[in-house]
Backbone bond lengths (Angstrom), bond angles and torsions (degrees), N, CA, C in turn:
res aa  C-N    CA-C-N  psi(-1)  N-CA   C-N-CA  omega(-1)  CA-C   N-CA-C  phi
1 M - - - 1.425 - - 1.515 109.97 -
2 S 1.278 114.68 122.77 1.499 120.10 -174.24 1.541 111.75 -72.05
3 K 1.312 115.72 148.54 1.460 119.06 176.70 1.551 112.39 -101.80
4 T 1.348 114.28 145.50 1.514 116.83 -179.48 1.510 105.34 -82.94
5 N 1.346 113.58 138.70 1.424 123.56 179.62 1.611 106.48 -88.13
6 P 1.357 114.37 108.51 1.549 117.73 -178.64 1.548 110.15 -56.13
7 K 1.269 120.96 -40.48 1.389 122.88 -175.65 1.562 112.69 -64.74
8 A 1.343 112.67 -38.62 1.490 118.65 -176.79 1.568 107.59 -74.77
9 T 1.314 116.78 -31.77 1.444 121.56 178.77 1.532 106.57 -68.51
10 K 1.351 116.81 -45.46 1.364 116.75 179.87 1.544 115.90 -62.95
11 R 1.313 117.18 -39.24 1.399 123.29 178.97 1.532 108.71 -62.28
12 K 1.406 112.16 -45.16 1.476 112.43 -178.46 1.543 113.15 -62.43
13 K 1.318 115.97 -38.09 1.389 117.38 179.82 1.532 113.43 -67.86
14 I 1.363 117.24 -36.24 1.411 123.70 174.89 1.583 109.72 -61.83
15 Y 1.287 116.53 -44.51 1.418 123.76 179.63 1.579 110.68 -60.29
16 K 1.409 111.35 -45.94 1.529 111.47 -174.88 1.588 109.21 -71.57
17 T 1.352 111.91 -31.86 1.569 114.92 176.23 1.492 109.31 -67.48
18 R 1.333 119.22 -42.35 1.448 116.04 179.52 1.538 113.74 -70.58
19 R 1.329 114.52 -33.93 1.511 113.10 173.15 1.483 113.86 -66.05
20 K 1.277 119.01 -36.03 1.369 122.19 -179.51 1.478 112.18 -64.22
21 N 1.358 116.39 -45.13 1.444 125.68 177.87 1.482 107.98 -61.07
22 Y 1.359 118.96 -45.37 1.446 121.75 -176.98 1.537 111.55 -62.79
23 L 1.431 119.01 -43.11 1.414 120.32 178.87 1.413 110.30 -66.49
24 F 1.467 120.77 -40.34 1.424 122.26 177.78 1.533 113.75 -55.48
25 R 1.350 111.21 -47.33 1.454 116.85 -177.25 1.551 110.38 -66.09
26 R 1.366 119.00 -36.77 1.467 125.02 179.33 1.587 108.61 -68.28
27 Y 1.283 120.90 -38.26 1.472 123.63 172.35 1.548 111.39 -59.55
28 I 1.353 110.42 -49.78 1.501 112.06 -177.77 1.603 113.10 -64.59
29 L 1.348 111.44 -36.10 1.539 112.96 176.52 1.564 110.91 -68.24
30 L 1.357 116.27 -39.49 1.481 113.92 177.05 1.494 114.22 -66.69
31 A 1.328 114.92 -35.86 1.499 117.47 174.14 1.489 113.65 -64.12
32 I 1.311 119.23 -40.54 1.452 121.92 174.81 1.444 114.45 -61.49
33 L 1.391 115.06 -44.32 1.433 125.71 176.29 1.518 111.11 -61.08
34 G 1.401 117.70 -37.48 1.469 117.22 -176.51 1.538 105.68 -77.90
35 L 1.317 121.06 -36.93 1.449 118.91 174.95 1.368 113.98 -60.64
36 T 1.387 119.44 -40.07 1.518 125.43 -176.81 1.480 109.42 -61.07
37 L 1.390 110.93 -47.29 1.534 119.87 -178.81 1.567 110.45 -62.37
38 L 1.244 114.90 -42.44 1.472 121.43 176.24 1.489 113.08 -59.86
39 G 1.394 114.10 -49.43 1.368 116.89 -176.55 1.572 114.69 -68.16
40 T 1.323 112.31 -35.19 1.500 121.49 177.01 1.494 107.42 -66.23
41 G 1.340 120.16 -41.83 1.457 117.85 176.72 1.486 116.34 -69.37
42 L 1.326 122.42 -33.77 1.352 123.32 172.20 1.533 112.86 -64.80
43 Y 1.403 113.04 -37.23 1.472 114.56 -174.69 1.570 109.67 -75.20
44 L 1.376 115.75 -28.60 1.497 119.31 -176.11 1.553 111.64 -93.42
45 R 1.346 114.77 -9.42 1.429 116.88 -175.61 1.626 113.53 -56.15
46 D 1.287 114.41 -49.47 1.418 118.02 -179.13 1.507 111.77 -65.30
47 K 1.400 117.33 -42.08 1.389 116.40 179.16 1.569 115.56 -67.11
48 V 1.316 119.49 -35.59 1.388 125.82 172.97 1.512 110.68 -57.27
49 A 1.300 113.30 -53.57 1.526 116.95 173.75 1.355 122.05 -54.74
50 F 1.382 111.52 -36.93 1.536 116.67 -178.89 1.496 108.94 -73.60
51 Y 1.313 119.09 -42.93 1.425 118.50 -172.12 1.589 111.62 -78.11
52 Y 1.416 110.58 -28.20 1.483 112.64 170.85 1.476 110.63 -66.62
53 A 1.342 120.13 -40.45 1.422 119.25 -179.39 1.554 110.85 -68.93
54 M 1.386 117.00 -32.35 1.485 117.77 -174.59 1.549 106.13 -73.66
55 Y 1.325 122.80 -37.56 1.391 120.77 -170.91 1.511 115.86 -103.20
56 F 1.362 118.73 -21.14 1.428 120.47 -179.17 1.495 120.19 -112.25
57 E 1.400 109.83 -19.33 1.493 115.63 -179.43 1.471 110.36 -107.67
58 K 1.343 115.95 132.53 1.466 120.13 171.23 1.435 116.44 -65.21
59 F 1.269 120.04 131.22 1.496 122.87 177.85 1.394 112.66 -75.04
60 V 1.398 112.05 114.59 1.581 116.86 178.63 1.389 106.92 -106.48
61 H 1.296 121.04 126.40 1.451 124.07 -179.81 1.493 109.02 -77.87
62 K 1.359 119.85 132.77 1.403 125.43 -178.15 1.545 106.07 -83.59
63 N 1.279 113.31 151.17 1.451 118.87 -176.67 1.574 106.28 -93.41
64 L 1.376 110.81 84.81 1.537 117.60 -178.46 1.477 111.33 -80.64
65 K 1.360 121.09 144.58 1.402 119.62 172.89 1.456 112.96 -141.78
66 N 1.307 114.38 157.59 1.525 124.33 177.27 1.510 109.32 -112.95
67 S 1.329 115.52 167.35 1.505 117.35 174.81 1.487 106.53 -67.39
68 E 1.397 118.70 163.62 1.369 124.16 -178.59 1.560 111.53 -64.80
69 E 1.391 119.21 -28.26 1.416 119.97 177.71 1.500 109.97 -75.28
70 E 1.353 118.95 -42.88 1.433 116.93 -178.66 1.595 112.08 -70.90
71 T 1.374 115.99 -29.46 1.435 118.85 177.27 1.563 108.12 -66.80
72 A 1.324 119.30 -43.12 1.415 124.15 -177.46 1.582 109.14 -64.37
73 R 1.223 113.86 -36.47 1.433 120.99 -174.89 1.589 109.61 -67.75
74 I 1.435 113.75 -48.87 1.284 121.48 -177.43 1.555 112.43 -66.65
75 N 1.256 117.57 -36.92 1.475 125.56 178.64 1.536 109.62 -65.19
76 K 1.287 114.60 -39.74 1.562 123.28 179.96 1.469 105.44 -60.18
77 I 1.349 115.75 -51.66 1.598 122.71 -171.98 1.558 104.32 -65.71
78 V 1.403 116.75 -49.33 1.459 119.25 -175.66 1.513 112.96 -58.88
79 T 1.348 114.95 -39.48 1.490 122.78 178.97 1.513 111.12 -65.38
80 E 1.308 113.95 -43.02 1.482 120.89 -179.38 1.622 109.18 -63.32
81 Y 1.359 117.78 -38.73 1.400 118.11 -173.14 1.494 112.64 -114.49
82 N 1.316 115.19 28.23 1.550 115.30 -174.56 1.483 118.01 -64.26
83 D 1.407 118.26 -10.62 1.454 121.48 172.56 1.466 115.33 -91.96
84 K 1.339 115.76 3.65 1.455 120.99 -174.95 1.602 106.78 -97.41
85 I 1.245 111.91 175.83 1.463 122.36 -178.18 1.551 109.33 -97.47
86 F 1.385 109.03 125.25 1.605 115.28 -172.06 1.546 107.31 -109.44
87 G 1.197 118.37 151.19 1.469 122.68 176.62 1.617 108.97 -155.11
88 F 1.332 113.61 -175.69 1.474 118.17 179.30 1.515 110.76 -144.07
89 D 1.344 115.47 171.34 1.445 119.33 177.45 1.433 114.13 -138.84
90 I 1.323 117.38 142.71 1.435 120.28 -168.77 1.580 106.99 -139.72
91 S 1.394 111.51 165.92 1.531 121.13 171.52 1.472 108.10 -148.43
92 H 1.315 114.00 -154.69 1.529 115.26 -174.83 1.514 108.67 -76.59
93 Y 1.286 122.06 -7.73 1.423 124.59 174.87 1.558 109.81 -68.08
94 Q 1.248 123.26 -19.54 1.439 125.69 166.61 1.481 109.42 -92.59
95 H 1.350 114.35 135.63 1.451 120.19 173.77 1.546 112.10 -85.85
96 K 1.294 114.68 141.72 1.406 120.14 -174.38 1.558 111.59 -58.77
97 R 1.388 119.13 -39.65 1.451 122.91 -177.44 1.467 108.60 -73.04
98 D 1.319 125.23 -3.15 1.381 123.57 178.22 1.565 115.66 -93.15
99 I 1.315 116.71 1.89 1.451 123.40 -178.64 1.477 110.89 -117.93
100 K 1.341 117.96 121.79 1.507 121.53 167.04 1.491 107.64 -102.24
101 W 1.324 114.28 104.41 1.478 125.22 -164.21 1.439 111.41 -68.86
102 D 1.267 124.05 -28.86 1.434 127.44 -171.58 1.524 120.54 -72.52
103 S 1.362 115.88 -12.62 1.385 122.48 179.86 1.453 116.79 -155.18
104 L 1.358 112.32 86.23 1.499 117.84 -174.25 1.507 109.74 -111.11
105 T 1.317 116.99 115.62 1.517 118.75 -176.26 1.560 109.35 -140.24
106 I 1.243 113.99 163.64 1.564 120.35 175.46 1.588 109.26 -133.00
107 A 1.258 115.94 170.17 1.483 119.59 -178.80 1.609 112.51 58.38
108 N 1.294 107.69 54.28 1.540 117.21 174.39 1.562 105.57 62.33
109 G 1.302 123.71 34.52 1.470 123.33 176.17 1.436 113.82 85.63
110 S 1.299 119.95 0.11 1.501 120.54 -174.28 1.550 114.74 -83.67
111 I 1.365 115.24 -21.68 1.509 118.68 -179.50 1.460 110.01 -120.16
112 P 1.326 120.50 119.28 1.468 121.88 177.80 1.579 109.03 -76.88
113 L 1.324 113.48 152.75 1.488 119.68 168.35 1.546 108.59 -93.49
114 E 1.366 110.23 121.99 1.529 111.14 -175.55 1.493 115.08 -106.98
115 F 1.311 119.21 -11.53 1.394 116.07 173.79 1.477 110.28 -135.97
116 V 1.483 114.84 158.78 1.481 116.77 173.70 1.459 106.13 -142.54
117 I 1.367 119.23 138.61 1.328 131.24 -179.68 1.481 111.05 -109.87
118 M 1.296 123.29 127.30 1.345 123.42 -173.12 1.556 115.46 -129.63
119 R 1.297 116.99 142.17 1.408 122.54 179.68 1.452 112.89 -70.05
120 A 1.408 115.33 119.98 1.451 120.83 -178.15 1.550 110.16 -99.28
121 S 1.233 117.99 -39.03 1.508 122.79 -170.12 1.473 113.31 -147.36
122 M 1.375 116.48 159.11 1.377 120.57 179.38 1.564 112.00 -140.99
123 G 1.252 124.51 126.43 1.463 127.40 -177.78 1.531 115.65 55.38
124 N 1.276 120.89 -148.00 1.407 131.08 -172.43 1.617 108.22 -64.54
125 R 1.354 117.02 -47.28 1.469 119.30 -167.70 1.496 120.41 -135.84
126 K 1.376 114.86 -15.75 1.404 120.15 -174.84 1.609 111.17 -71.81
127 K 1.342 109.62 142.71 1.537 117.95 177.09 1.560 104.02 -122.64
128 D 1.382 110.17 146.92 1.563 118.80 178.54 1.613 103.01 -73.38
129 K 1.376 114.95 131.89 1.444 116.79 -175.62 1.516 114.33 -74.49
130 H 1.301 117.05 -18.61 1.447 119.24 -177.56 1.581 111.42 -104.10
131 F 1.305 119.19 4.25 1.470 121.41 -171.80 1.541 106.95 -65.09
132 D 1.250 124.04 -53.52 1.443 120.98 -172.65 1.510 112.63 -57.26
133 D 1.282 119.39 -44.91 1.463 121.94 178.41 1.554 111.05 -66.17
134 F 1.292 118.79 -46.75 1.507 119.41 174.90 1.489 114.38 -57.89
135 W 1.309 116.85 -44.40 1.499 123.23 177.06 1.487 114.00 -55.14
136 E 1.259 118.96 -43.67 1.454 121.68 179.30 1.412 112.93 -76.27
137 L 1.369 121.93 -36.63 1.414 125.52 178.84 1.523 111.75 -65.56
138 A 1.410 118.03 -40.01 1.349 123.84 175.70 1.513 109.91 -60.36
139 K 1.296 122.91 -39.27 1.378 125.67 -176.66 1.566 107.30 -67.17
140 E 1.417 111.06 -49.99 1.424 117.05 -178.66 1.488 116.17 -52.95
141 N 1.323 115.92 -30.62 1.391 123.90 -179.05 1.506 121.44 -104.83
142 N 1.514 108.68 20.72 1.374 117.53 173.15 1.432 119.57 61.11
143 L 1.315 117.51 31.55 1.497 122.46 178.35 1.592 106.14 -94.65
144 T 1.264 114.64 139.13 1.528 116.73 167.19 1.523 108.54 -65.90
145 R 1.388 113.77 128.69 1.396 118.10 -171.01 1.584 112.03 -107.13
146 G 1.172 117.43 148.74 1.534 123.78 170.05 1.519 111.98 -140.42
147 A 1.263 113.51 158.11 1.507 118.31 -175.97 1.531 106.10 -133.43
148 Y 1.332 120.84 134.94 1.449 123.61 176.01 1.522 113.24 -122.79
149 H 1.334 110.87 155.61 1.478 119.65 177.41 1.522 107.47 -112.84
150 F 1.351 112.37 125.52 1.506 119.66 179.88 1.544 105.43 -82.01
151 Y 1.310 119.74 111.48 1.462 125.11 -172.96 1.455 107.67 -85.05
152 R 1.358 119.58 127.92 1.443 123.88 175.45 1.532 105.81 -103.92
153 A 1.373 112.56 113.66 1.462 123.45 -161.47 1.593 112.40 -60.70
154 D 1.321 119.01 -26.01 1.463 118.76 179.68 1.480 115.49 -95.76
155 E 1.334 119.39 0.63 1.387 123.65 178.07 1.526 113.47 -93.32
156 D 1.263 115.33 176.19 1.515 126.74 -172.54 1.559 111.68 -73.90
157 P 1.315 117.45 124.04 1.490 118.71 -176.81 1.649 110.96 -67.57
158 I 1.379 117.75 -39.56 1.357 117.48 178.79 1.498 115.40 -68.50
159 L 1.330 118.27 -47.16 1.434 118.86 171.13 1.595 112.29 -52.43
160 Q 1.325 113.85 -44.29 1.519 114.16 -176.26 1.440 110.64 -65.62
161 A 1.392 118.32 -37.03 1.511 119.87 178.32 1.453 113.35 -64.55
162 N 1.413 114.32 -38.11 1.445 119.96 -178.87 1.573 108.96 -70.82
163 N 1.340 115.04 -36.47 1.457 119.23 -178.72 1.624 105.23 -63.28
164 F 1.251 119.12 -42.41 1.490 119.61 175.55 1.480 114.75 -59.61
165 L 1.330 116.88 -47.24 1.401 126.76 179.32 1.551 111.06 -57.55
166 E 1.230 111.98 -38.37 1.530 116.66 -176.21 1.545 110.24 -82.38
167 S 1.313 119.90 -15.06 1.373 125.31 -175.14 1.526 117.01 -93.78
168 V 1.405 113.10 -21.07 1.433 114.92 -179.30 1.469 111.72 -149.71
169 N 1.328 115.09 146.61 1.508 118.06 -177.43 1.534 108.44 -120.00
170 L 1.301 114.54 88.09 1.486 118.50 -176.12 1.478 112.62 -62.03
171 E 1.303 117.57 143.33 1.452 124.67 178.18 1.472 114.72 -115.35
172 S 1.273 120.58 164.65 1.460 124.31 168.61 1.556 114.99 -49.36
173 G 1.268 117.71 125.37 1.466 122.24 -176.95 1.492 110.89 97.79
174 D 1.255 121.17 -16.21 1.445 122.60 169.59 1.572 116.32 -73.61
175 L 1.312 117.88 151.20 1.462 116.69 173.94 1.471 115.35 -61.50
176 R 1.247 118.78 156.90 1.439 123.49 173.22 1.562 111.32 -54.59
177 P 1.277 119.64 159.75 1.490 120.94 175.12 1.526 105.76 -62.42
178 V 1.368 116.41 157.45 1.393 125.93 -175.88 1.522 110.21 -126.51
179 L 1.223 118.78 129.27 1.546 122.95 175.61 1.572 105.41 -103.03
180 D 1.310 115.12 116.07 1.448 118.33 173.96 1.534 111.05 -100.21
181 I 1.374 112.21 114.17 1.467 115.79 -178.36 1.519 107.09 -130.59
182 E 1.360 113.21 120.34 1.419 120.94 -175.57 1.490 115.64 -142.58
183 R 1.346 113.40 -11.46 1.547 117.48 178.66 1.491 115.45 -92.89
184 I 1.249 118.64 152.06 1.491 120.77 -179.76 1.553 106.73 -98.60
185 P 1.277 120.82 129.97 1.447 123.23 -175.21 1.615 110.13 -63.69
186 R 1.289 114.47 147.43 1.517 113.75 174.27 1.484 112.46 -102.70
187 R 1.334 117.92 -13.37 1.416 122.16 -175.40 1.516 117.30 -123.20
188 K 1.306 114.64 4.87 1.470 126.97 -175.24 1.558 112.76 -126.87
189 S 1.251 116.33 144.28 1.431 120.40 173.30 1.495 110.83 -74.15
190 K 1.360 118.05 168.34 1.412 124.74 173.91 1.581 111.36 -58.55
191 E 1.302 112.99 -41.67 1.454 119.74 -179.03 1.523 111.23 -68.13
192 K 1.292 118.17 -46.34 1.437 119.32 173.07 1.594 115.37 -58.70
193 L 1.256 117.15 -37.90 1.425 125.07 177.23 1.561 103.68 -58.28
194 I 1.220 122.08 -61.40 1.410 128.01 -177.46 1.483 110.78 -51.19
195 E 1.330 119.13 -47.25 1.448 126.86 174.86 1.470 111.15 -52.94
196 D 1.305 114.30 -49.06 1.628 118.93 -174.73 1.587 104.38 -72.95
197 L 1.283 123.27 -40.68 1.353 121.88 -176.99 1.602 109.40 -60.04
198 K 1.277 117.04 -39.94 1.449 124.09 177.75 1.580 112.77 -64.67
199 V 1.296 111.76 -35.47 1.552 118.95 171.65 1.470 110.37 -58.87
200 W 1.338 118.65 -50.77 1.474 123.97 -175.49 1.603 107.22 -66.31
201 C 1.288 120.44 -41.55 1.427 122.78 178.61 1.497 109.70 -66.99
202 K 1.380 122.44 -40.17 1.462 119.69 177.15 1.448 116.40 -60.83
203 I 1.388 119.03 -38.11 1.381 126.81 -177.09 1.494 110.19 -70.23
204 I 1.428 117.89 -39.50 1.460 119.25 175.42 1.516 111.99 -73.19
205 E 1.323 115.96 -35.38 1.524 116.08 -179.90 1.475 109.88 -68.33
206 E 1.297 123.05 -33.97 1.460 125.51 -178.35 1.530 105.62 -67.17
207 K 1.304 118.33 -37.13 1.513 121.79 -177.92 1.572 109.37 -72.39
208 Y 1.306 120.57 -41.26 1.543 123.48 -170.84 1.434 109.85 -107.45
209 G 1.340 125.25 -15.16 1.391 124.68 179.61 1.553 115.72 73.74
210 E 1.354 113.05 12.60 1.536 119.15 178.37 1.528 105.83 -137.68
211 K 1.372 111.69 145.46 1.468 117.11 173.02 1.538 110.45 -62.09
212 P 1.266 116.90 134.84 1.560 115.99 176.48 1.516 111.13 -75.37
213 I 1.315 115.60 162.99 1.435 125.74 -177.78 1.498 103.69 -81.50
214 I 1.386 118.35 138.89 1.471 121.95 171.81 1.497 110.67 -105.85
215 Y 1.431 113.22 120.40 1.426 123.54 178.81 1.535 110.15 -104.51
216 T 1.335 116.23 131.78 1.409 119.85 173.22 1.526 112.25 -171.70
217 Y 1.332 114.43 173.17 1.539 116.43 -179.77 1.546 107.54 -80.48
218 Y 1.316 109.49 157.88 1.562 116.97 -175.67 1.586 106.42 -56.94
219 H 1.269 117.69 -54.31 1.571 116.42 -174.76 1.495 113.51 -67.71
220 Y 1.396 120.58 -25.03 1.454 121.80 176.82 1.512 105.23 -70.86
221 Y 1.319 117.53 -43.86 1.450 117.03 -179.78 1.489 113.10 -61.93
222 K 1.344 113.72 -44.99 1.483 120.12 -177.47 1.594 108.25 -65.20
223 D 1.217 121.00 -36.27 1.513 123.55 -177.78 1.538 115.68 -84.41
224 Y 1.303 114.62 -33.49 1.481 119.79 -172.46 1.546 115.67 -115.21
225 L 1.302 118.61 -38.23 1.491 116.99 -161.28 1.594 107.87 -113.25
226 R 1.346 117.48 -23.57 1.536 113.74 -173.06 1.511 114.49 -58.83
227 G 1.307 116.67 135.35 1.465 125.79 -176.91 1.521 111.49 88.23
228 E 1.345 120.35 -5.52 1.485 122.55 177.55 1.460 113.85 -107.73
229 F 1.283 119.81 -19.94 1.509 120.82 -175.88 1.555 106.85 -135.42
230 D 1.354 118.01 35.36 1.444 121.10 -174.74 1.537 112.22 -61.86
231 D 1.349 115.89 -29.74 1.584 119.66 -176.24 1.509 109.16 -89.32
232 Y 1.351 122.09 11.50 1.443 120.87 177.97 1.522 107.52 -110.02
233 P 1.384 115.03 146.43 1.470 117.59 -177.49 1.576 107.62 -66.71
234 L 1.367 112.33 136.03 1.415 120.70 -162.60 1.608 105.38 -109.61
235 W 1.330 117.55 125.14 1.440 122.00 172.51 1.558 107.38 -120.16
236 L 1.380 112.51 116.27 1.492 117.31 -175.00 1.515 113.53 -112.13
237 A 1.202 114.16 143.99 1.515 122.93 172.38 1.421 109.03 -103.70
238 N 1.417 117.27 125.76 1.503 124.35 -179.87 1.534 104.87 -151.28
239 Y 1.281 118.36 110.88 1.476 123.33 -178.11 1.493 110.40 -100.34
240 N 1.307 119.34 14.63 1.470 119.32 178.46 1.493 113.08 -79.92
241 D 1.318 118.58 173.17 1.498 121.50 177.55 1.435 109.21 -83.80
242 V 1.348 119.21 77.62 1.327 128.37 179.55 1.555 112.21 -133.14
243 L 1.283 122.01 163.71 1.520 123.30 178.51 1.591 110.94 -106.78
244 V 1.295 115.59 1.24 1.428 118.43 168.85 1.576 107.53 -146.12
245 P 1.330 116.29 153.38 1.487 111.91 -176.53 1.568 111.90 -81.56
246 S 1.356 113.62 -18.73 1.483 119.55 177.42 1.490 111.10 -156.71
247 E 1.296 112.37 130.74 1.494 121.64 169.58 1.464 115.18 -73.85
248 E 1.306 116.95 -20.62 1.435 120.52 -164.98 1.516 113.48 -107.58
249 D 1.339 118.61 -16.67 1.394 121.83 -178.30 1.409 114.43 -120.28
250 S 1.424 114.89 162.42 1.383 121.61 -178.54 1.495 108.52 -97.50
251 W 1.313 114.27 109.55 1.504 121.05 -171.57 1.464 111.73 -108.37
252 K 1.344 121.24 145.96 1.370 127.61 172.01 1.455 111.55 -97.09
253 M 1.275 124.82 -45.08 1.539 124.43 -175.56 1.487 108.08 -127.43
254 W 1.346 121.00 151.99 1.329 124.41 179.85 1.510 107.61 -130.82
255 Q 1.365 118.80 117.33 1.406 121.07 176.13 1.631 102.51 -92.29
256 F 1.348 112.89 99.75 1.492 121.36 -170.60 1.546 113.79 -90.00
257 T 1.304 121.79 -11.14 1.380 120.90 179.28 1.563 113.32 -161.10
258 E 1.321 120.74 144.93 1.459 121.78 177.05 1.541 107.12 -105.17
259 K 1.288 118.33 5.66 1.478 127.12 179.24 1.490 113.73 -115.86
260 G 1.339 116.45 35.60 1.501 118.65 -177.69 1.548 111.64 -74.01
261 I 1.282 111.56 135.65 1.541 117.87 -179.22 1.547 102.46 -108.14
262 V 1.330 115.46 118.68 1.398 127.26 -177.61 1.480 113.64 -114.81
263 K 1.299 116.88 129.49 1.514 116.91 173.51 1.570 108.86 -70.58
264 G 1.254 112.47 114.15 1.490 118.48 179.36 1.595 106.52 116.97
265 I 1.275 121.21 1.82 1.464 123.64 177.90 1.520 107.63 -130.69
266 N 1.290 115.74 125.99 1.527 117.55 -177.86 1.564 114.71 -92.39
267 V 1.269 118.48 14.39 1.470 120.48 167.09 1.637 108.36 -136.34
268 K 1.209 111.44 165.48 1.461 115.74 177.10 1.541 113.31 -76.31
269 V 1.334 119.98 141.89 1.338 121.86 -175.50 1.538 114.78 -138.26
270 D 1.384 118.67 164.68 1.366 118.75 179.47 1.540 112.53 -72.05
271 L 1.290 118.30 131.73 1.502 120.53 -178.77 1.577 107.75 -111.96
272 N 1.359 115.06 145.48 1.425 120.97 -175.11 1.536 111.87 -132.22
273 I 1.325 116.51 156.96 1.442 121.82 170.77 1.442 111.22 -124.64
274 Y 1.366 117.70 136.64 1.455 121.67 173.73 1.530 104.71 -89.79
275 N 1.347 116.07 129.60 1.497 122.51 -176.41 1.488 109.14 -87.42
276 G 1.314 119.70 72.87 1.366 115.09 178.47 1.641 106.87 170.32
277 N 1.301 118.21 -170.55 1.517 120.16 178.64 1.490 112.39 -99.85
278 S 1.329 117.94 -176.68 1.441 124.30 -179.84 1.565 110.47 -63.63
279 W 1.287 119.07 -35.35 1.423 120.78 -177.83 1.541 109.74 -67.15
280 S 1.312 116.47 -49.86 1.458 123.86 179.13 1.482 109.50 -60.09
281 F 1.301 118.11 -44.52 1.451 127.18 -177.54 1.551 110.44 -52.42
282 S 1.377 116.30 -37.48 1.491 125.35 177.30 1.565 106.15 -56.44
283 E 1.350 117.21 -37.00 1.456 117.26 -171.13 1.568 110.04 -68.12
284 L 1.331 118.25 -14.27 1.559 119.32 175.97 1.533 104.31 -90.56
285 K 1.178 127.49 -0.05 1.498 125.51 177.04 1.413 110.78 -92.81
286 L 1.290 119.17 154.62 1.485 131.20 172.04 1.546 109.89 -76.48
287 D 1.387 114.41 134.32 1.466 116.36 173.64 1.420 114.64 -69.13
């Protein structure tokens, strides 16, 4: 009857343990590598698609159309304000590949778009995924740039202000910061909402030395904000068949449609009018 060699058995156990640990570490490493490659691919997917479209695909303008009523309304407003400054605003809802930045015009090419306002941040921590690319492309194509924060009414005003400041670095010549408030709070009173909005504005004003622009809808401003922010530049949205967004308020900009058709953009966008001349428009810019 053969005897078992204790040393050989011990060496065999050590070998099996080492091999098991080696295979385990190898599988962990492969899993980490796989997750890293997957994450990198997802992160770069939009950028690769955008630059491929920009350099290798010919931009073909889509034949976008509005209803007869909306077309007539837009044409009436554009005709009334044809000597003013026009611009547009965008967020991640617009795809980067849908914009040909070097030639953006409306009214059959007769009116250039001179400014663009982009969403930079939302709420306490969210950032717009297209902002950085849009921000640089606007500068490269000599458009006056602006950045806005989408305010979430039930979240913290200090965290939201810091989120905006961390998301964008405004430069001389850029438009003042913009506060976009259009949601009704579910857990706060009207008085608390106003208090919080003023906290956000104070933090931003201390950073840039200028009062931020307030963006909202006409009825929201009338019901919630009128009388509280009268010394702030006002940007109103009103899509009704009118020739001014408000008869009662002093407004600087008017978002007059969310269905704007622009030569050079393959989706409908928000269009805006600045209510003044080039000299007064410079007052909305940072020094």
